C-alpha positions as CSV (number, residue, x, y, z in Angstrom):
1,M,-0.4,22.9,-7.7
2,S,3.3,23.3,-7.8
3,V,4.9,22.8,-5.0
4,P,6.0,25.4,-3.0
5,S,10.0,25.9,-1.8
6,M,11.8,26.0,1.9
7,S,15.3,26.0,-0.4
8,A,14.8,24.8,-3.3
9,P,17.7,21.9,-3.3
10,S,16.5,20.9,0.2
11,A,12.6,20.5,-0.7
12,R,13.3,18.5,-4.0
13,R,16.1,16.5,-2.3
14,I,13.6,15.7,0.8
15,L,10.6,15.1,-1.5
16,T,12.6,12.9,-3.9
17,A,13.9,10.5,-0.8
18,S,10.3,10.1,0.1
19,F,8.8,9.5,-3.0
20,V,11.2,7.2,-4.5
21,G,11.7,5.0,-1.1
22,T,8.3,4.7,-1.4
23,A,7.6,3.7,-4.8
24,I,10.4,1.3,-4.6
25,E,8.9,-0.8,-1.5
26,F,5.5,-0.5,-3.0
27,Y,6.6,-2.4,-6.3
28,D,8.6,-4.7,-4.2
29,F,5.0,-5.1,-2.5
30,Y,2.5,-5.3,-5.4
31,I,5.4,-7.4,-7.3
32,Y,4.2,-10.6,-4.9
33,A,0.6,-9.0,-5.1
34,T,0.5,-9.4,-9.0
35,A,2.3,-13.2,-8.9
36,A,-0.3,-14.6,-6.5
37,A,-2.7,-13.6,-8.6
38,L,-0.9,-15.6,-11.2
39,V,1.6,-18.3,-10.4
40,I,2.1,-18.1,-7.1
41,G,-0.6,-21.0,-6.4
42,P,0.6,-23.8,-9.3
43,I,4.2,-23.5,-8.4
44,F,4.1,-23.0,-4.5
45,F,0.7,-25.6,-4.0
46,P,0.4,-27.8,-7.0
47,Q,-1.6,-30.4,-5.4
48,G,-4.6,-28.5,-5.0
49,E,-7.5,-27.8,-7.3
50,P,-7.4,-24.5,-9.0
51,G,-9.5,-22.5,-7.0
52,V,-7.5,-23.8,-3.9
53,Q,-4.3,-22.9,-5.0
54,T,-5.9,-19.7,-5.7
55,L,-7.1,-19.2,-2.1
56,S,-3.7,-20.1,-0.6
57,A,-1.4,-18.2,-2.8
58,F,-3.8,-15.1,-1.0
59,A,-3.5,-16.6,2.2
60,T,0.5,-16.1,1.6
61,F,-0.5,-12.0,0.0
62,A,-2.0,-11.6,3.5
63,I,1.0,-13.0,5.7
64,A,2.5,-9.8,5.0
65,F,0.2,-7.6,6.5
66,L,0.0,-9.5,9.7
67,A,3.8,-8.7,9.9
68,R,3.1,-5.1,9.1
69,P,2.0,-3.8,12.1
70,V,4.8,-5.7,14.1
71,G,7.0,-3.7,11.4
72,A,5.7,-0.3,12.1
73,A,6.2,-0.8,16.3
74,A,10.0,-1.6,16.1
75,F,10.6,1.0,13.5
76,G,8.4,3.2,15.0
77,H,10.2,3.1,18.3
78,F,13.6,3.7,17.0
79,G,11.8,6.3,14.4
80,D,10.9,8.2,17.1
81,R,13.8,7.7,19.6
82,I,16.9,8.1,17.2
83,G,15.4,9.7,14.1
84,R,13.7,9.0,10.9
85,K,16.9,8.7,8.8
86,A,18.4,5.5,10.0
87,T,14.5,3.7,10.1
88,L,13.9,4.6,6.6
89,V,17.1,3.0,5.1
90,A,16.6,0.1,7.3
91,S,13.5,-0.4,6.2
92,L,13.9,-0.6,2.7
93,M,16.5,-3.4,3.0
94,I,14.9,-5.6,4.9
95,M,12.3,-5.3,1.9
96,G,14.7,-5.3,-0.6
97,V,16.4,-8.5,0.4
98,S,13.2,-10.1,1.0
99,T,12.0,-9.7,-2.5
100,V,14.8,-10.6,-3.8
101,L,15.1,-14.1,-2.3
102,I,11.3,-14.8,-3.0
103,G,12.9,-14.8,-6.6
104,C,15.7,-17.3,-5.9
105,L,13.0,-19.5,-3.9
106,P,12.8,-23.0,-6.0
107,G,9.3,-24.2,-6.6
108,Y,7.4,-27.4,-4.3
109,A,8.3,-29.3,-7.1
110,S,12.1,-29.2,-6.2
111,I,11.8,-29.2,-2.2
112,G,8.7,-30.4,-1.2
113,W,6.9,-28.1,1.9
114,W,10.0,-26.1,2.5
115,A,9.3,-24.2,-0.3
116,P,5.6,-22.9,0.5
117,A,7.4,-22.8,4.4
118,L,10.2,-20.5,3.2
119,L,7.8,-18.1,0.7
120,C,5.7,-17.0,3.9
121,L,8.8,-16.5,6.2
122,L,9.8,-14.0,3.3
123,R,6.4,-12.9,2.9
124,F,6.6,-12.0,6.5
125,G,9.8,-9.8,6.2
126,Q,8.6,-8.2,3.3
127,G,5.9,-7.2,5.9
128,V,8.2,-5.8,8.3
129,G,10.3,-3.7,6.0
130,F,6.7,-2.4,4.5
131,G,5.9,-1.9,8.1
132,G,8.7,0.3,9.0
133,E,8.7,2.5,5.5
134,W,5.5,4.1,5.0
135,G,5.3,6.3,8.6
136,G,9.0,7.8,8.2
137,A,8.7,8.1,4.7
138,A,5.5,10.4,5.2
139,L,6.9,11.9,8.2
140,L,10.1,12.7,6.1
141,A,7.2,15.2,3.8
142,V,4.8,16.4,6.4
143,E,7.7,17.2,9.1
144,N,9.3,19.7,6.5
145,A,6.5,20.9,4.8
146,P,6.0,24.9,4.7
147,P,2.8,26.0,6.5
148,G,-0.3,25.3,4.5
149,R,0.7,22.6,2.7
150,R,1.2,19.5,4.9
151,A,-1.1,17.5,2.4
152,L,0.6,18.4,-0.8
153,Y,4.1,17.2,0.3
154,G,1.9,14.3,1.9
155,I,1.1,13.0,-1.4
156,F,4.6,12.5,-2.4
157,P,4.7,8.8,-0.8
158,Q,1.2,8.5,-1.5
159,L,2.5,8.6,-5.2
160,G,4.8,5.9,-4.9
161,A,1.6,3.5,-4.9
162,P,0.6,4.1,-8.3
163,I,3.9,4.2,-9.4
164,G,5.7,1.2,-7.9
165,F,2.0,-0.6,-8.9
166,I,2.8,0.3,-12.4
167,A,6.3,-0.6,-12.6
168,A,5.3,-3.8,-11.8
169,N,2.2,-4.6,-13.8
170,L,4.1,-3.4,-16.9
171,L,7.2,-5.9,-16.1
172,F,4.7,-8.1,-15.7
173,L,2.6,-7.2,-18.5
174,G,6.0,-7.3,-20.5
175,L,7.3,-10.8,-19.6
176,S,4.0,-12.0,-20.9
177,V,3.6,-10.9,-24.0
178,A,7.6,-11.7,-24.4
179,L,7.7,-15.5,-23.1
180,S,5.8,-18.2,-23.3
181,P,3.3,-19.5,-20.5
182,A,5.4,-22.7,-19.6
183,D,8.7,-20.0,-19.5
184,F,6.9,-17.8,-17.5
185,E,6.0,-20.1,-15.6
186,A,9.8,-21.4,-15.3
187,W,11.3,-18.5,-14.6
188,G,10.0,-15.5,-15.7
189,W,7.6,-14.7,-13.0
190,R,11.5,-14.0,-11.0
191,L,12.4,-11.7,-12.6
192,P,11.1,-8.5,-11.2
193,F,11.9,-9.7,-7.8
194,L,15.3,-10.1,-9.0
195,A,15.4,-6.5,-10.2
196,S,14.3,-5.3,-6.8
197,A,18.1,-5.5,-6.0
198,A,18.8,-2.4,-8.2
199,L,15.7,-0.3,-7.2
200,V,17.2,-1.0,-4.0
201,G,19.9,0.4,-4.2
202,V,19.1,3.6,-5.9
203,G,17.1,4.0,-2.9
204,L,19.5,4.0,-0.8
205,Y,21.8,6.4,-2.4
206,V,19.1,9.1,-2.1
207,R,18.4,8.1,1.5
208,L,22.1,8.1,3.1
209,K,21.9,11.5,1.6
210,L,19.0,12.7,4.4
211,T,19.1,14.6,7.3
212,E,17.1,14.6,10.6
213,T,13.5,16.6,10.2
214,P,13.2,19.9,12.1
215,A,10.1,18.4,14.2
216,F,12.3,15.8,15.4
217,R,15.4,18.2,16.0
218,A,13.0,20.6,18.1
219,A,11.0,17.5,20.1
220,L,14.2,16.2,21.3
221,E,16.2,19.3,22.5
222,Q,12.9,20.3,24.5
223,A,12.6,16.5,26.1
224,P,14.2,13.0,26.2
225,P,12.4,11.0,23.7
226,E,9.4,8.8,24.9
227,R,11.2,5.4,26.5
228,V,8.4,3.0,24.8
229,P,6.5,5.2,22.0
230,L,4.1,2.2,21.5
231,A,2.5,1.9,24.6
232,T,2.4,6.2,24.5
233,I,0.4,6.0,21.9
234,F,-2.5,3.0,23.2
235,S,-2.1,4.9,26.7
236,A,-2.6,8.5,25.6
237,H,-3.9,8.5,21.9
238,L,-6.1,5.3,21.6
239,R,-8.4,7.0,20.2
240,A,-6.6,8.9,17.6
241,T,-5.5,5.3,17.4
242,L,-8.3,3.0,16.5
243,L,-10.0,6.4,14.5
244,G,-6.7,6.1,12.4
245,T,-6.7,2.8,11.6
246,L,-10.9,2.6,10.6
247,A,-10.2,5.5,8.5
248,M,-8.2,3.8,6.5
249,V,-10.1,0.8,6.1
250,A,-11.5,1.5,2.9
251,A,-8.7,2.9,1.1
252,Y,-7.2,-0.5,1.5
253,A,-10.1,-2.3,0.7
254,V,-11.1,-0.9,-2.9
255,F,-7.4,-0.6,-3.9
256,Y,-6.9,-4.8,-3.6
257,L,-10.2,-5.7,-4.9
258,S,-9.8,-3.7,-8.1
259,T,-6.1,-4.4,-8.2
260,V,-5.4,-8.5,-6.8
261,F,-9.3,-10.0,-6.4
262,A,-9.9,-8.1,-9.8
263,L,-7.2,-9.6,-11.9
264,S,-7.3,-13.5,-10.3
265,Y,-11.2,-12.8,-11.5
266,G,-10.7,-11.8,-14.8
267,T,-8.0,-14.0,-15.7
268,G,-10.1,-16.8,-14.0
269,T,-13.6,-16.5,-14.3
270,L,-14.0,-13.8,-16.4
271,G,-11.2,-15.7,-18.9
272,Y,-9.5,-12.5,-19.9
273,P,-5.7,-13.3,-21.2
274,R,-3.5,-12.2,-18.5
275,K,-1.5,-9.6,-20.8
276,T,-4.8,-8.2,-21.3
277,F,-5.7,-7.3,-17.8
278,L,-2.5,-6.3,-17.1
279,L,-3.0,-3.6,-19.5
280,F,-6.2,-3.0,-17.9
281,E,-4.7,-2.1,-15.0
282,C,-2.3,-0.1,-15.7
283,V,-4.5,1.8,-17.3
284,A,-6.7,2.3,-14.1
285,I,-4.0,3.1,-12.0
286,L,-3.1,6.2,-14.2
287,F,-6.3,7.3,-12.4
288,M,-4.9,6.5,-8.8
289,A,-2.3,8.5,-9.8
290,L,-4.2,12.0,-11.0
291,S,-6.5,11.7,-7.9
292,I,-3.8,11.7,-5.2
293,P,-2.5,15.1,-6.2
294,L,-5.7,16.7,-6.7
295,S,-6.8,15.2,-3.7
296,G,-3.9,16.5,-1.4
297,W,-4.6,20.3,-3.2
298,A,-8.2,20.0,-2.0
299,A,-7.4,18.7,1.6
300,D,-5.3,21.9,1.9
301,R,-7.5,24.3,0.7
302,F,-11.1,22.6,1.7
303,G,-9.7,20.4,4.8
304,R,-9.2,16.8,5.3
305,R,-12.4,16.0,6.3
306,P,-14.6,16.9,3.2
307,V,-12.3,15.7,1.3
308,M,-12.3,12.1,2.9
309,L,-16.2,12.2,3.3
310,S,-16.8,12.8,-0.4
311,G,-14.4,10.0,-1.4
312,L,-15.7,7.5,0.5
313,A,-19.3,8.0,-0.5
314,V,-18.5,7.4,-4.3
315,T,-16.5,4.5,-2.5
316,G,-19.4,3.4,-0.8
317,A,-21.6,4.0,-4.4
318,L,-19.0,2.0,-6.5
319,G,-20.1,-1.4,-4.2
320,A,-23.3,-1.1,-6.0
321,L,-21.5,-1.2,-9.2
322,L,-19.1,-3.6,-8.6
323,G,-21.2,-6.6,-9.5
324,P,-23.0,-5.1,-12.8
325,M,-19.8,-3.8,-14.3
326,L,-17.3,-6.0,-13.3
327,G,-19.2,-9.0,-13.6
328,S,-20.5,-8.4,-16.9
329,G,-17.1,-8.9,-18.4
330,E,-17.2,-6.6,-21.0
331,P,-14.6,-4.7,-21.4
332,A,-15.6,-1.2,-21.6
333,Q,-17.5,-2.1,-18.3
334,V,-14.5,-3.9,-16.8
335,L,-11.6,-1.4,-17.7
336,G,-14.2,1.4,-17.0
337,F,-15.2,-0.2,-12.9
338,L,-11.3,-0.4,-12.3
339,C,-10.8,3.5,-13.8
340,L,-13.6,4.7,-11.1
341,A,-12.6,2.6,-8.1
342,L,-9.1,3.3,-8.2
343,F,-9.7,7.2,-8.9
344,A,-11.9,6.8,-5.8
345,M,-8.8,5.0,-3.9
346,G,-6.2,7.8,-4.6
347,W,-8.7,10.6,-3.7
348,I,-9.5,8.8,-0.1
349,F,-5.5,8.2,0.0
350,G,-3.7,11.0,-1.1
351,P,-4.6,13.1,2.1
352,M,-4.0,10.1,4.4
353,G,0.0,11.0,4.1
354,A,-1.0,14.4,6.5
355,L,-3.8,13.3,8.4
356,L,-2.5,10.2,10.2
357,P,0.5,12.0,11.3
358,E,-1.4,14.9,12.4
359,L,-3.6,12.8,14.8
360,F,-0.3,12.7,16.9
361,P,2.6,14.5,18.6
362,T,5.7,14.4,17.3
363,R,7.3,12.5,19.8
364,V,5.3,9.3,18.9
365,R,4.2,10.5,15.4
366,Y,6.1,7.7,13.7
367,T,4.9,5.1,15.8
368,G,1.5,6.4,16.0
369,A,1.1,7.0,12.2
370,S,2.5,3.4,10.9
371,V,0.9,1.5,13.7
372,T,-2.6,3.4,12.2
373,Y,-1.9,2.3,8.6
374,N,-0.7,-0.5,9.0
375,L,-3.4,-2.4,11.4
376,A,-5.7,-0.8,8.6
377,G,-4.1,-3.1,6.4
378,I,-5.1,-6.0,8.9
379,L,-8.4,-5.5,8.3
380,G,-9.0,-3.6,5.1
381,A,-6.3,-5.6,3.1
382,S,-5.6,-8.6,4.0
383,G,-8.0,-10.9,3.9
384,A,-9.9,-8.5,1.4
385,P,-8.7,-10.8,-1.6
386,F,-9.2,-14.2,0.1
387,A,-13.1,-13.0,1.4
388,A,-13.6,-11.8,-2.3
389,Q,-12.7,-15.2,-4.2
390,W,-14.7,-17.4,-1.2
391,L,-17.9,-14.5,-2.0
392,A,-17.6,-14.3,-5.5
393,G,-17.4,-18.5,-5.6
394,S,-19.7,-18.7,-2.4
395,G,-23.1,-16.3,-4.0
396,G,-22.1,-14.2,-6.9
397,I,-20.1,-11.2,-7.2
398,G,-22.6,-8.9,-6.3
399,L,-21.6,-9.8,-2.6
400,V,-17.9,-8.7,-3.4
401,G,-19.4,-5.3,-3.8
402,L,-21.6,-5.3,-0.5
403,Y,-18.0,-6.2,1.0
404,L,-16.7,-3.1,-0.3
405,A,-19.7,-1.0,1.0
406,A,-19.2,-2.3,4.4
407,A,-15.7,-0.9,4.1
408,A,-16.7,2.1,3.2
409,G,-18.8,2.4,5.7
410,I,-17.1,2.0,8.3
411,S,-14.2,4.5,7.0
412,F,-16.9,7.2,6.7
413,A,-18.1,6.7,10.3
414,A,-14.5,7.1,11.5
415,I,-14.1,10.3,9.8
416,V,-17.5,11.8,11.0
417,A,-16.0,11.0,14.4
418,M,-12.5,12.2,14.0
419,P,-11.7,16.1,14.4
420,E,-10.2,18.3,11.2
421,T,-6.9,18.0,11.5
422,G,-5.7,20.3,9.1
423,R,-6.8,23.4,11.1
424,D,-3.0,24.3,11.7
425,A,-1.6,23.5,8.7
């Protein structure tokens, strides 16, 4: 599954820029997700009971998903009109600044309700920055891909997800081992946020060396850019937008149920030590990192639809296993479920780097891919930890499995209704 060379140095630089930027952005996004499951509630919402604190933390987690379509529309507009490079640099900066400021933010005990209010504002900023990131990174890879290799090139921004997650969780795991619980809650949790400043510097260095993609340059030579790309995708490409959005729902749901919700459930209801469950998560995410390149290769070989449908069928079946395995509390069962769930997530997530951009013509591709990807985040991810926490508390962990199966069914139906986009790849 080696990546073929366009002109080798150019290919390496492009794919590195696509991967490094998304890895940093996913790292920023996941450190908040991990912090929301562990410390955001007590620090910023201390007046409620522990369960209410967790629900409040998960509500702030959802804010970024509501902001992501705003970033997708804004960055997509300029990405389709003036180019991919400038928007990729700007999105990385906005995400990085918001993340570092969260690490500096005083808690409720210091500034009262200003603390959660400012936290929500910065979380919104994270969402805006992230909303413009993925679409541009995917286009950077896919629009530079040689014939027959778009899905394989498209895995590079997707690999940023497991790498960013591993970096975030390993850092939290190290802090949990090295610090006492009091020190971790007092100041240790802030260190991963502050470390983002150095990572963003690396990402900017890589991305400032980029040039525009051949597809974008060719589109500009043929005709002026669309005046309002967002209006075009909703007027001329509404079906593609809806199907692309629904196709991504299950990937988001299975990921955030098996990471954010599972971490909260494991360290709370099941009583696992924080460092033990973080280690489980780090092991399981390796299965996602493995399945992404495998599914990218398979999507070029067999088509996007067969790969996606097989992964979604497995994801639906995992809904029936969630209660017996995760709910059992047995280490082997819990870890086994996490590994299976994240392998399935990578299998359906890998081809998305090519599939969503392929749904739209070049002139509105940045906007179309970004909007579909981030609207799906609202449906599949924003409320998933909150809903799962409420379902588990109200009717048991089995209801969370039904939630996952329903998400898989929605995405399965969308892929069935979608044409095979890889025929001309």
